[in-house]
RODO-2510 file (C-alpha; in nm, 4 decimals, decimal comma):
residues 467
     n   res          X          Y          Z
     1     m    -2,0722     0,5719     1,7329
     2     a    -2,0250     0,7261     1,3832
     3     l    -1,7551     0,4856     1,2985
     4     y    -1,9867     0,1830     1,2690
     5     a    -2,2676     0,3892     1,0682
     6     a    -1,9779     0,5438     0,7948
     7     a    -1,8640     0,1497     0,7714
     8     a    -2,1934     0,0714     0,6720
     9     a    -2,2298     0,3626     0,4391
    10     v    -1,9182     0,1972     0,2532
    11     l    -2,0122    -0,1074     0,2599
    12     a    -2,3683    -0,0299     0,1270
    13     g    -2,1817     0,1551    -0,1671
    14     v    -1,9572    -0,0928    -0,2836
    15     e    -2,2621    -0,3197    -0,3125
    16     s    -2,4499    -0,0833    -0,5179
    17     r    -2,0975    -0,0104    -0,7268
    18     q    -2,0776     0,3500    -0,6073
    19     g    -1,7131     0,2512    -0,6125
    20     s    -1,4139     0,0952    -0,4539
    21     i    -1,3946     0,0436    -0,0549
    22     k    -1,0722     0,2954    -0,0732
    23     g    -1,2493     0,5536    -0,2978
    24     l    -1,5681     0,5538    -0,0460
    25     v    -1,3685     0,5623     0,2482
    26     y    -1,1466     0,8614     0,1278
    27     a    -1,5172     1,0505     0,0205
    28     s    -1,6806     0,9369     0,3298
    29     s    -1,6742     1,2235     0,6323
    30     f    -1,5087     1,0756     0,8911
    31     q    -1,2346     1,1818     0,9829
    32     n    -0,9852     0,8748     1,0947
    33     v    -0,9674     0,6722     0,7723
    34     k    -0,7421     0,4343     0,8314
    35     q    -0,9271     0,2769     1,1316
    36     l    -1,2583     0,3025     0,8467
    37     y    -1,0541     0,1439     0,6202
    38     a    -0,9288    -0,1719     0,8087
    39     l    -1,3286    -0,1890     0,9553
    40     v    -1,4598    -0,2191     0,6206
    41     c    -1,1744    -0,4355     0,4733
    42     e    -1,2028    -0,7010     0,7233
    43     t    -1,6114    -0,7010     0,7497
    44     q    -1,6265    -0,7379     0,3835
    45     r    -1,3446    -1,0363     0,4322
    46     y    -1,5449    -1,2075     0,6499
    47     s    -1,8979    -1,1343     0,4764
    48     a    -2,0648    -1,4567     0,4249
    49     v    -1,9629    -1,5827     0,7588
    50     l    -2,1653    -1,2863     0,9002
    51     d    -2,4624    -1,3092     0,6708
    52     s    -2,4944    -1,6834     0,7862
    53     v    -2,4513    -1,5971     1,1710
    54     i    -2,6626    -1,2865     1,1461
    55     a    -2,9423    -1,5379     0,9567
    56     s    -2,9292    -1,7819     1,2248
    57     a    -2,9528    -1,5855     1,5066
    58     g    -3,2488    -1,3821     1,3777
    59     l    -3,0990    -1,0461     1,4324
    60     l    -3,2555    -0,8811     1,1688
    61     r    -3,6272    -1,0157     1,2431
    62     a    -3,5290    -0,9298     1,6020
    63     e    -3,4735    -0,5874     1,5866
    64     k    -3,6267    -0,4215     1,2387
    65     q    -3,4514    -0,0902     1,2834
    66     l    -3,1206    -0,2249     1,2406
    67     r    -3,0267    -0,1817     0,8547
    68     p    -2,8277    -0,5239     0,6784
    69     h    -2,5362    -0,3471     0,6118
    70     l    -2,4920    -0,1469     0,9756
    71     a    -2,5504    -0,5363     1,1007
    72     k    -2,2649    -0,6847     0,9380
    73     v    -2,0317    -0,4114     1,0813
    74     l    -2,1775    -0,4412     1,4136
    75     v    -2,1755    -0,8264     1,4456
    76     y    -1,8012    -0,8051     1,3248
    77     e    -1,7125    -0,5820     1,5999
    78     l    -1,8743    -0,7968     1,8448
    79     l    -1,7379    -1,1497     1,7614
    80     l    -1,4505    -1,1042     1,5220
    81     g    -1,3084    -0,7574     1,5877
    82     r    -1,2210    -0,5270     1,9214
    83     g    -1,5061    -0,6609     2,1111
    84     f    -1,6831    -0,2182     2,1634
    85     r    -1,3635    -0,2061     2,3314
    86     g    -1,4187     0,1679     2,1944
    87     g    -1,7400     0,2479     2,3166
    88     g    -2,0617     0,1127     2,1091
    89     g    -2,2617     0,3753     2,1584
    90     r    -2,6559     0,3078     2,1151
    91     w    -2,5615    -0,0015     1,9440
    92     k    -2,3781    -0,1851     2,2080
    93     p    -2,6938    -0,2308     2,4697
    94     l    -2,8789    -0,4144     2,1432
    95     l    -2,5967    -0,6072     2,0742
    96     d    -2,5545    -0,7284     2,4148
    97     r    -2,9158    -0,8404     2,3781
    98     h    -2,7946    -1,0810     2,1486
    99     k    -2,4890    -1,1110     2,1991
   100     a    -2,5113    -1,5411     2,3697
   101     r    -2,7461    -1,6173     2,0575
   102     l    -2,4501    -1,4610     1,8271
   103     k    -2,2000    -1,6336     1,9523
   104     a    -2,3770    -1,9547     1,9980
   105     e    -2,4318    -1,9482     1,6125
   106     l    -2,0680    -1,8527     1,5588
   107     a    -1,9671    -2,1696     1,7175
   108     r    -2,2504    -2,3850     1,5541
   109     l    -2,0990    -2,2394     1,2228
   110     k    -1,7091    -2,3560     1,2723
   111     v    -1,8666    -2,7414     1,4378
   112     r    -2,0366    -2,7736     1,0815
   113     r    -1,7711    -2,6899     0,9097
   114     g    -1,5018    -2,9002     1,1340
   115     v    -1,2745    -2,5632     1,2088
   116     s    -1,1980    -2,4328     1,5229
   117     r    -1,0573    -2,0771     1,3904
   118     n    -1,2493    -1,7718     1,2692
   119     e    -1,0091    -1,7510     0,9747
   120     d    -1,0495    -2,0811     0,8387
   121     l    -1,3939    -1,9923     0,7829
   122     l    -1,2417    -1,8179     0,5137
   123     e    -1,1096    -2,0913     0,3539
   124     v    -1,3958    -2,3707     0,3665
   125     g    -1,5039    -2,4906     0,0250
   126     s    -1,2263    -2,3558    -0,1907
   127     g    -0,8660    -2,3260    -0,1238
   128     p    -0,7675    -1,9439    -0,0178
   129     s    -0,7144    -1,6598    -0,2637
   130     p    -0,3177    -1,5938    -0,3512
   131     a    -0,4528    -1,2033    -0,2586
   132     s    -0,5082    -1,3257     0,0761
   133     q    -0,2079    -1,4912     0,1363
   134     v     0,0102    -1,2572     0,0212
   135     p     0,2270    -1,1440     0,3521
   136     r     0,2274    -0,8063     0,5426
   137     f     0,4624    -0,5900     0,4657
   138     v     0,6192    -0,3324     0,7085
   139     r     0,8616    -0,0380     0,5730
   140     v     1,1210     0,1102     0,8805
   141     n     1,0779     0,4541     0,8084
   142     t     1,4490     0,5624     0,8715
   143     l     1,3313     0,9127     0,9027
   144     k     1,2916     0,8427     1,2946
   145     t     1,4586     0,4609     1,3616
   146     c     1,6249     0,1862     1,1787
   147     c     1,6185    -0,1457     1,1042
   148     d     1,8293    -0,2905     1,4231
   149     d     1,5834    -0,1128     1,6054
   150     a     1,2322    -0,2031     1,5228
   151     v     1,3779    -0,5225     1,4692
   152     d     1,5126    -0,5129     1,8852
   153     y     1,1398    -0,3811     1,9847
   154     f     0,9537    -0,6664     1,8102
   155     k     1,1475    -0,9181     1,9638
   156     r     1,1068    -0,7596     2,3173
   157     q     0,7246    -0,7779     2,2349
   158     g     0,7754    -1,1772     2,1497
   159     f     0,8000    -1,1806     1,8069
   160     s     1,0514    -1,4397     1,6398
   161     y     1,3323    -1,2720     1,4314
   162     q     1,4257    -1,5383     1,1419
   163     g     1,6957    -1,2949     1,0022
   164     r     1,6864    -1,1633     0,6327
   165     a     1,5015    -1,4336     0,3761
   166     s     1,6512    -1,6149     0,0762
   167     s     1,3891    -1,6714    -0,1077
   168     l     0,9856    -1,6521    -0,1648
   169     e     0,9389    -1,9809     0,0334
   170     d     1,0903    -1,8411     0,3348
   171     l     0,7948    -1,5603     0,3100
   172     r     0,5443    -1,8284     0,2760
   173     a     0,5895    -2,0244     0,5374
   174     l     0,5800    -1,7597     0,8084
   175     k     0,3511    -1,8454     1,0677
   176     g     0,2298    -1,7046     1,4058
   177     k     0,4541    -1,4340     1,5520
   178     c     0,7411    -1,4509     1,3504
   179     f     0,8895    -1,2341     1,0950
   180     i     1,1596    -1,1483     0,8397
   181     l     1,3567    -0,9263     0,6679
   182     d     1,2940    -0,9282     0,2960
   183     p     1,5418    -1,0685     0,0507
   184     l     1,5626    -0,7418    -0,1686
   185     l     1,4553    -0,4388     0,0155
   186     p     1,7133    -0,3606     0,3050
   187     e     1,4263    -0,2179     0,5368
   188     l     1,1763    -0,3666     0,4351
   189     l     0,9902    -0,6815     0,7334
   190     v     0,7919    -0,9036     0,6739
   191     f     0,5407    -1,0767     0,9201
   192     p     0,2593    -1,3513     0,8090
   193     a    -0,0630    -1,2896     0,5990
   194     q    -0,3271    -1,1024     0,7723
   195     t    -0,1049    -0,9234     1,0264
   196     d    -0,2544    -0,6439     1,1952
   197     l    -0,0540    -0,3448     1,2762
   198     h    -0,2992    -0,0695     1,2488
   199     e    -0,2356    -0,0346     1,6428
   200     h     0,0879    -0,0967     1,6982
   201     p     0,2717     0,2169     1,8904
   202     l     0,5619     0,1825     1,6296
   203     y     0,2990     0,2337     1,3475
   204     q     0,0956     0,5054     1,4927
   205     a     0,4410     0,6879     1,6258
   206     g     0,5502     0,7171     1,2486
   207     h     0,8497     0,4534     1,2777
   208     l     0,6819     0,1877     1,0457
   209     i     0,4929     0,2500     0,7184
   210     l     0,2297    -0,0392     0,6309
   211     q     0,3012    -0,0647     0,2613
   212     d     0,2798    -0,3345     0,0394
   213     k     0,6548    -0,4428    -0,1376
   214     a     0,5649    -0,4042    -0,4763
   215     s     0,4520    -0,0475    -0,3713
   216     c     0,8152     0,0164    -0,2366
   217     l     0,9491    -0,0728    -0,5623
   218     p     0,9344     0,2974    -0,7499
   219     a     1,0991     0,4899    -0,5016
   220     m     1,3976     0,2576    -0,4341
   221     l     1,4083     0,1822    -0,8210
   222     l     1,4196     0,5894    -0,8974
   223     a     1,6839     0,6130    -0,6223
   224     p     1,7576     0,9645    -0,5764
   225     p     2,0629     1,0871    -0,4227
   226     p     2,0457     1,3200    -0,1231
   227     g     2,0309     1,6671    -0,2215
   228     s     1,8208     1,6035    -0,5235
   229     h     1,5329     1,8018    -0,6632
   230     v     1,2390     1,5299    -0,6844
   231     i     0,8717     1,5806    -0,8618
   232     d     0,5829     1,3285    -0,7214
   233     a     0,3655     1,3793    -0,9997
   234     c     0,0171     1,2341    -0,8488
   235     a     0,1219     1,1724    -0,4537
   236     a    -0,1493     1,1199    -0,2321
   237     p    -0,1753     0,9325    -0,0108
   238     g     0,1975     0,9536     0,0130
   239     n     0,3447     0,6576     0,1414
   240     k     0,5643     0,6392    -0,1975
   241     t     0,6466     1,0405    -0,0936
   242     s     0,7437     0,9579     0,2756
   243     h     0,9788     0,7035     0,1147
   244     l     1,1642     0,9342    -0,0938
   245     a     1,2193     1,1702     0,1681
   246     a     1,3813     0,8738     0,3232
   247     l     1,5924     0,7840     0,0452
   248     l     1,7149     1,1602     0,0717
   249     k     1,7502     1,1704     0,4234
   250     n     1,4840     1,5086     0,4629
   251     q     1,8049     1,6632     0,2287
   252     g     1,6933     1,8075    -0,0747
   253     k     1,3581     1,8711    -0,2279
   254     i     0,9808     1,7206    -0,3400
   255     f     0,7229     1,8948    -0,5151
   256     a     0,4204     1,6694    -0,4529
   257     f     0,1465     1,7074    -0,6916
   258     d    -0,2206     1,5939    -0,6301
   259     l    -0,5831     1,7395    -0,7547
   260     d    -0,8008     1,5620    -0,4507
   261     a    -0,7898     1,8159    -0,1602
   262     k    -0,9146     1,5880     0,0736
   263     r    -0,6925     1,2956    -0,0028
   264     l    -0,3972     1,6006    -0,0177
   265     a    -0,5108     1,6631     0,3266
   266     s    -0,4231     1,3179     0,5081
   267     m    -0,1255     1,2798     0,2959
   268     a     0,0098     1,6122     0,4827
   269     t    -0,0963     1,4484     0,8404
   270     l     0,0978     1,1348     0,7165
   271     l     0,3888     1,3033     0,6209
   272     a     0,4245     1,5100     0,9284
   273     r     0,3896     1,1523     1,1405
   274     a     0,6722     1,0037     0,9278
   275     g     0,9053     1,3427     1,0185
   276     v     0,8621     1,4400     0,6393
   277     s     1,0337     1,7963     0,6078
   278     c     1,1815     1,8418     0,2418
   279     c     0,8086     1,7993     0,0577
   280     q     0,6034     2,0966    -0,0613
   281     l     0,2513     2,0047    -0,1106
   282     a     0,0765     2,1464    -0,3993
   283     e    -0,3159     2,1216    -0,4917
   284     e    -0,2502     2,1097    -0,8244
   285     d    -0,3053     1,9083    -1,1682
   286     f     0,0771     1,8239    -1,2560
   287     l    -0,0583     1,8272    -1,6483
   288     a    -0,0793     2,2110    -1,5560
   289     v     0,2705     2,2475    -1,4172
   290     s     0,5292     2,4056    -1,6532
   291     p     0,8475     2,2335    -1,7329
   292     s     1,0007     2,5219    -1,7848
   293     d     0,9201     2,6918    -1,4337
   294     q     1,2269     2,7825    -1,2372
   295     r     1,1484     2,6068    -0,9516
   296     y     1,1989     2,2807    -1,1529
   297     r     1,4612     2,3556    -1,2937
   298     q     1,6947     2,1039    -1,1033
   299     v     1,4879     1,8316    -1,1180
   300     q     1,6420     1,5543    -1,1882
   301     y     1,3620     1,2786    -1,0642
   302     i     1,0392     1,2189    -1,1435
   303     l     0,8367     0,9571    -0,9908
   304     l     0,4858     0,9106    -1,1934
   305     d     0,2086     0,7081    -1,0147
   306     p    -0,1042     0,8732    -1,2107
   307     s    -0,4402     0,7416    -1,1441
   308     c    -0,5456     0,3898    -1,3063
   309     s    -0,8219     0,0888    -1,2877
   310     g    -0,6271    -0,0365    -0,9917
   311     s    -0,7153    -0,3804    -1,0817
   312     g    -0,4014    -0,5379    -0,9244
   313     m    -0,4763    -0,3928    -0,6083
   314     l    -0,4917    -0,6727    -0,3325
   315     t    -0,8149    -0,4964    -0,1177
   316     r    -0,9866    -0,4691    -0,4760
   317     q    -0,9231    -0,8688    -0,5299
   318     l    -1,0381    -0,9481    -0,1561
   319     e    -1,3706    -0,6769    -0,1638
   320     e    -1,4749    -0,7963    -0,5060
   321     p    -1,3483    -1,1375    -0,6173
   322     g    -1,4205    -1,2243    -0,9863
   323     t    -1,3854    -0,8830    -1,1010
   324     g    -1,3479    -0,8377    -1,4509
   325     t    -1,1108    -0,6150    -1,6499
   326     p    -1,2636    -0,2711    -1,6542
   327     s    -1,4140    -0,1442    -1,9373
   328     k    -1,2964    -0,0749    -2,3077
   329     e    -1,4134     0,2611    -2,2522
   330     r    -1,2840     0,3352    -1,8964
   331     l    -0,9706     0,1873    -2,0029
   332     r    -0,9174     0,4244    -2,3050
   333     a    -0,9702     0,7455    -2,0923
   334     l    -0,7802     0,5961    -1,7893
   335     a    -0,4745     0,5498    -2,0461
   336     g    -0,5308     0,8898    -2,2391
   337     f    -0,4742     1,0473    -1,8888
   338     q    -0,1795     0,8283    -1,8123
   339     q     0,0056     0,8527    -2,1786
   340     r    -0,0593     1,2550    -2,1539
   341     a     0,1025     1,2687    -1,7703
   342     l     0,3668     1,0213    -1,8817
   343     c     0,4851     1,2328    -2,1739
   344     h     0,4466     1,5408    -1,9549
   345     a     0,6972     1,4642    -1,7180
   346     l     0,9589     1,3756    -2,0118
   347     n     0,9686     1,7585    -2,0950
   348     f     1,1320     1,8841    -1,7688
   349     p     1,4757     1,9992    -1,8836
   350     s     1,7066     1,8238    -1,6188
   351     l     1,5176     1,5075    -1,6152
   352     q     1,7294     1,2261    -1,5777
   353     r     1,5544     0,9638    -1,4475
   354     l     1,1706     0,8235    -1,4281
   355     v     0,9982     0,5546    -1,2612
   356     y     0,6212     0,5324    -1,4335
   357     s     0,4038     0,2378    -1,2471
   358     t     0,0563     0,1570    -1,1724
   359     c    -0,1156    -0,0634    -0,9414
   360     s    -0,3110    -0,2271    -1,2720
   361     l    -0,2827    -0,5356    -1,4555
   362     c    -0,3616    -0,4032    -1,7951
   363     q    -0,1612    -0,3885    -2,0839
   364     e    -0,3535    -0,0512    -2,2085
   365     e    -0,2302     0,1120    -1,8874
   366     n     0,1249    -0,0548    -1,8713
   367     e     0,3627    -0,1771    -2,1800
   368     d     0,1321     0,0226    -2,4488
   369     v     0,1844     0,3966    -2,2457
   370     v     0,5118     0,3288    -2,2000
   371     q     0,5971     0,2267    -2,5774
   372     e     0,4282     0,5163    -2,6716
   373     a     0,5945     0,7801    -2,4780
   374     l     0,9401     0,6119    -2,5722
   375     q     0,7928     0,6299    -2,9346
   376     q     0,7372     1,0190    -2,8856
   377     s     1,0599     1,1078    -2,7222
   378     s     1,2471     1,0088    -3,0322
   379     g     1,5379     0,8442    -2,8644
   380     t     1,5703     1,0794    -2,5923
   381     f     1,4533     0,8257    -2,3039
   382     r     1,5187     0,4898    -2,2680
   383     l     1,4182     0,1958    -2,0730
   384     a     1,6703     0,1544    -1,7950
   385     p     1,7264    -0,2629    -1,7073
   386     v     1,6490    -0,2793    -1,3718
   387     l     1,6727    -0,6121    -1,1103
   388     p     1,7237    -0,9161    -1,3682
   389     s     1,6561    -1,1245    -1,0519
   390     w     1,2929    -1,0283    -1,0745
   391     p     1,0871    -1,3382    -1,1736
   392     h     0,7933    -1,1276    -1,3710
   393     r     0,8866    -0,9219    -1,6056
   394     g     0,6907    -0,7381    -1,8727
   395     l     0,4541    -0,8049    -2,1622
   396     n     0,6969    -0,8948    -2,4500
   397     t     0,4795    -0,6254    -2,6953
   398     f     0,8012    -0,4569    -2,7672
   399     p     1,1747    -0,4622    -2,8085
   400     g     1,2640    -0,3847    -2,4593
   401     a     0,9789    -0,4842    -2,2863
   402     e     1,1396    -0,7258    -2,0973
   403     h     1,3145    -0,4840    -1,8901
   404     c     0,9471    -0,3548    -1,7168
   405     l     0,8623    -0,5144    -1,3555
   406     r     0,5090    -0,6913    -1,3060
   407     a     0,4205    -0,8071    -0,9728
   408     s     0,1186    -1,0066    -0,8431
   409     p     0,0369    -1,2304    -0,5640
   410     e     0,1103    -1,5584    -0,7876
   411     t     0,4471    -1,4874    -0,8994
   412     t     0,5869    -1,2000    -0,6130
   413     l     0,3508    -1,2451    -0,3103
   414     t     0,2352    -0,9121    -0,3210
   415     g    -0,0213    -0,6884    -0,4903
   416     g    -0,0556    -0,6464    -0,8592
   417     f     0,1875    -0,3891    -0,9994
   418     f     0,3845    -0,2692    -1,3146
   419     i     0,7141    -0,0373    -1,2938
   420     a     0,8970     0,1164    -1,5917
   421     v     1,2172     0,3075    -1,5350
   422     l     1,3165     0,5471    -1,7826
   423     e     1,6495     0,6978    -1,8052
   424     r     1,8082     0,9798    -2,0192
   425     a     1,9832     0,8487    -2,2969
   426     e     2,1961     1,1227    -2,3090
   427     v     2,2532     1,4023    -2,0307
   428     p     2,1473     1,7536    -2,0435
   429     s     2,4292     1,9757    -2,0385
   430     s     2,2734     2,1491    -1,7519
   431     v     2,3528     1,8318    -1,5268
   432     s     2,6830     1,6769    -1,4722
   433     q     2,7741     1,3512    -1,5534
   434     a     2,8553     1,2918    -1,1921
   435     e     2,5248     1,3824    -1,1087
   436     a     2,3175     1,1856    -1,3719
   437     s     2,4564     0,8638    -1,2184
   438     a     2,1979     0,6797    -1,0571
   439     p     2,3438     0,5441    -0,7304
   440     e     2,3876     0,2140    -0,7083
   441     l     2,1592     0,0010    -0,4844
   442     r     2,3464    -0,1801    -0,2034
   443     p     2,1511    -0,4279     0,0767
   444     s     2,1763    -0,2723     0,4551
   445     p     2,3797    -0,5039     0,6693
   446     v     2,1155    -0,7258     0,8281
   447     p     1,9973    -0,7068     1,1733
   448     k     2,1406    -0,9490     1,3781
   449     r     1,9564    -1,2067     1,5263
   450     k     2,1790    -1,2233     1,8490
   451     k     1,9701    -1,0662     2,1278
   452     r     2,1409    -0,7208     2,2121
   453     r     2,2093    -0,6668     2,5592
   454     r     2,0751    -0,3222     2,6362
   455     k     1,8045    -0,1832     2,8230
   456     a     1,4569    -0,2165     2,6770
   457     a     1,2783     0,0667     2,5725
   458     a     0,9616     0,1458     2,7659
   459     a     0,7704     0,3515     2,4466
   460     p     0,8408     0,4064     2,0609
   461     s     0,9525     0,7644     2,1517
   462     s     1,2717     0,6284     2,3217
   463     m     1,3514     0,4891     1,9469
   464     l     1,6546     0,7046     1,8093
   465     p     1,7748     0,6497     1,4504
   466     c     2,0775     0,4802     1,3751
   467     s     2,3714     0,7175     1,3234
***
């Protein structure tokens, strides 16, 4: 099956340092990017366990035509994954010949380590990494449904709804088939770590977006009101773009730019599934977009999430534990691009509010870029104080840096992230004061835990948006 060969190729590329899992998956010719990405990540997560089982069973000695990375993918699927329910092609009969031995070796490994569950094998020897304990965050796509209906759907599937969380401890305590509403973002559901919803009908129908909490903050903090014109400067893969469209209620216009044609094509599929109708995609370098172009004269909001080292990404922390800080040369090149992109964005004449974000932990890509852009703006823009109760602030490298936000598995139970909100110190004459005022963020009513008496929906398509 092409899926298994593609996954093996990605694993081989990661091992030989040709790139990250995400980059290699997108560069692959396999069309179902999410399926490939999930399989590779899970195989890599259990890599040491699979190596032990394969060696003990003598699989590679018995099947000399089977390459190590492909063997690892196939054994994961057989023992820990879907069990070749999707087919397996010519590899299924081969693995079936060794199925009993492989299962026996997995059972022996559990006995030796004194555990009963497959996931407990990951925790033996050292405690689980903070990255592996980050909950599964699920954003309800309000273009297609509402939080009440999503909650009801999960309850009908046997999940226990715990209401709105009051602290991070509530999120840490999640186990089994329980879920909770995030204390900050009103459309964000939270499930226990490692909950897999990629095959869930609501996700496949575009009613749910699997998106880390930190990644939801940029659009929330940009907060463009319906009818606004917005630029998403480095838009692919599109989760933040779909969030912006939901905040706009598909009223207004999003200009989304990205240079990577393949990622842009995947993004178009994602946006269509999410019901986004207010977005114009362009395969174009944002730095080549003229601020004086009349098409963008009404743009008051820009979301800039440029290419970065990705040092805060959960997948990178899980797939390459112990990976150090990117080289000085790479950081210098990335920061130079980020600096140019941010200064370019601040030149749009009607711009009122901008969110700069990265999934990097490096000061060079975060506080240093923001500080330089503010200095070059000569007082035209300033850092907006946001989320005063957020526990992880920007590094104290310049006055006002505490208005920036940072995130990490240890401090916020999210992926590593950085966010700065810049606002114009003076409203440009072309924008009225009323238009310039950022909307106040008010949490939506908490979906009730009380069971609602109504006929259960048979399929996601019967879920209607709340009025």
